[in-house]
N, C-alpha and C positions, 0 to 999 in steps of 0.2 A: 095740476089738472090740464088736460089737453083740450084745446078748443077746435083745432083743425087737423085732420089727418090727410096727408098727401099719399094716395095709394099709387105705387109704381108697378103693381102686379099687372099681368096681362088680363086677368079676370077681375071684374069689378066686384067688390065685396059689399055686403049689407052691414050697415052700422046703426047704432042707436041714433035717434033723431037729435040727441044732445050734442053730436059732433057735426061739424061741417066737413064734408068729404070732397076733396079735389082729386079727380082720377086722371092720372097721367101715365098711361100704360107704356111700359118699356119691356121689350123681349128679355127674358131671363138671361142674365150674364151679358146683356147687350149694352150698348152705349148710344144714346140719342145724339143727333146732330145738335150743336149748341143753339142754332137758330130756332130749333123746335122747343128748347127748354125755356127760352126767354119769356113767353107768355105765362107759364106756370110759376116761374121764379118771380115775376112781377106781382102776381097774385099773392104769393107767399110773403114777399117784401111788404106789401100793403097790409097784410094781416098782422105781421110782426110789428110794424110801425103803429098799428092800432092797439097794441097791447095783447094780441092773441098769442097763444102758445101753439106752435106748429110742429108736428112730427111727420117725418117721412117714413114710409113703410114699404119694403120690397120683400120678395119671397123669402130670401134667406138672410137679408141684412148684410150680405157679403159683397155686393157689387155697388150699385148706384147709391143707395141710401147712405152708406158710410162716407161717400165722397161729397155729400152736401153738408157743409158745416158753416 
C-alpha cells in the first residue's frame, strides 16, 4: 500500500484523500537543480523513517522518477 505519492508532473493531479500528495513539479524531461530537490527529499526521508511507503510519479517514468532510488 502506498502512503505518500510525490508528483513530479508539471500539472498537479487530484488524488483520493487516502494518499498524502507532495507536489514537486519538474518540466518534462528536465532536471532540477540539486538545491531545489533538498526540501522535498527531506520530506520524503522523514516519511520513510516514519514507516510510510513513498512513490515518485512523473509523466512517463522515464526521466526523473527512475533516478530516485
